C-alpha positions as CSV (number, residue, x, y, z in Angstrom):
1,M,-15.4,9.6,2.6
2,K,-15.9,12.6,0.4
3,Q,-19.5,13.0,-0.9
4,M,-19.7,12.8,-4.7
5,V,-21.9,15.3,-6.4
6,E,-21.9,13.8,-9.9
7,G,-19.9,11.0,-11.5
8,S,-19.0,7.3,-10.9
9,R,-17.3,5.4,-8.2
10,I,-15.8,1.9,-8.2
11,N,-15.6,0.0,-5.0
12,L,-13.6,-3.2,-4.3
13,K,-15.6,-5.7,-2.3
14,R,-14.2,-8.3,0.2
15,N,-15.0,-11.2,-2.2
16,G,-12.7,-9.7,-4.8
17,T,-15.4,-8.3,-7.1
18,F,-16.1,-4.7,-7.9
19,E,-19.2,-2.5,-7.4
20,A,-20.0,0.3,-9.8
21,E,-21.9,3.3,-8.6
22,V,-23.2,6.4,-10.3
23,Y,-24.1,9.7,-8.5
24,M,-26.1,12.6,-9.7
25,N,-27.0,15.7,-7.7
26,G,-25.3,14.1,-4.6
27,E,-27.5,11.0,-4.7
28,L,-26.7,7.4,-5.6
29,V,-28.9,6.8,-8.7
30,W,-27.4,3.5,-9.9
31,R,-25.4,0.6,-8.5
32,R,-24.2,-2.7,-10.0
33,P,-22.4,-5.1,-7.7
34,G,-20.5,-8.3,-8.6
35,L,-18.4,-7.1,-11.6
36,P,-15.2,-9.2,-12.0
37,T,-12.7,-6.5,-13.0
38,R,-12.2,-2.8,-12.2
39,E,-12.1,-2.1,-16.0
40,Q,-15.5,-3.7,-16.6
41,A,-16.9,-1.9,-13.6
42,Q,-15.7,1.5,-14.9
43,L,-17.0,0.8,-18.3
44,E,-20.5,-0.1,-17.0
45,A,-20.5,3.0,-14.7
46,D,-19.4,5.3,-17.5
47,R,-22.0,3.9,-19.9
48,Q,-24.8,4.3,-17.3
49,F,-23.7,7.8,-16.4
50,D,-23.7,8.9,-20.0
51,W,-27.2,7.3,-20.5
52,L,-28.6,9.1,-17.4
53,K,-27.1,12.5,-18.4
54,H,-28.7,12.3,-21.8
55,R,-32.1,11.5,-20.3
56,R,-32.1,14.7,-18.1
């Protein structure tokens, strides 16, 4: 899998839920598992990514 430098990633889990991840400077800085839809997972990841970028 290609290493992400900065951005969000959505993973489908075996139980049918989605996991949202946010990466900054090549490191995983935030993760939220158990989201019911890909759209909700992407919304949460985008919101968290924007919040983290503004805190830098």
